N, C-alpha and C positions, 0 to 999 in steps of 0.2 A: 502569494498563493492566488489561485484563481477566484472567479466570481462564485464558482460552486462551493469552494472551501475558503472561508476568510481567515481561519486560524486552525491550529492543530486541535483546539478544543472541540471543533466541529466534526472531527473524525471520530467515528465510533470504534469499538474494539476491534471489530471485524476488519474494518478498513485499515487500522493501524497494524494488525497482524499480517494482512495481505501485503502491506508496504514493506514490513520487516522481511517477509519471504522474498520479495523482489530484491531487497537490498542484499540478502544473503546469496543471491544467485540461484534460487530455487524455483524461479518462475519463467514461464514462457507466455507469449501472447500472440494471437492470430493477426495476421495483417488484413484489416477490414476496418470499415468506418464504424462498426459496432463489434469491436474484438472481444474474443474469449480469452479468459485468464486461465492458465494452467499452473498448478503448484505441485511440485514433486512429481511431475509427469501425469497428473490427474487433473481433469477439469474442475475448476474452482466451483464449489457448491452455490455460490451467490453471484450470478452474473450481473445482476443489477449493481452490486458494489463494484465489480470489475469495470463496469462502464462509467460509473461515477468517477472512479479514480482516473479512467482514461480521459473522459470528457472534462474533468477538473484539472487536467494537465499535470497529474502526479506520476503517471507511469507512461512508458512509450516503448516502442519496438527498439531493441539495441542495434538492430541492422535492418536494411530494406529487405523485403521478401515478396514473393508472388502473392497475389490475392488468396487469402485462406490458409497460407503457409504458417506454421507455427515457428516463431523465432524467439530468442531470448528477450525477456523484458528487463527494463531498467527503470530507475527512478529519475525523475527530472530534478533539476536543481532546487526548485521550490519544495519538493518532497523530501529531498536530503536535508534542507534547512528545517522542514517542519518536524522531522523525526530527530533532529539534533544528533546525527550520527556520530559516534565517537565520544559523546558526552557521557559522563558518569551516570549511572541509574539514579533516579530520584528515590529518596527513602519513602516508604509508605507511611503517611502520618497516622499517629495513634487516634483512636476514637476520643473525643472530648470526655474527660473524667474516667476513661477507660484504663484498664491495665494492659492493653495491647493484645489481649486474647479475644478470640472470636466467640 
């Protein structure tokens, strides 16, 4: 992982959700030094997160494009490894001494 993100544990829920959307092929990114992320055709609500993912080396444009052009986004190898794509979901641990109910 990059210097921005040293481990998956440093990714917040919104960052992980954005990465899952990119992995599912639902995201686009503008060709720019400060790109905008789009998910399901709509601009992502948190461009600060989008830029952290970009500058952190976790997302990139899937193909070259003109300046400002919206192109498909893809995960980088470190992001794929961080998300452990293809791994079985981890079970949610029970609360200590709890009966598993909220």
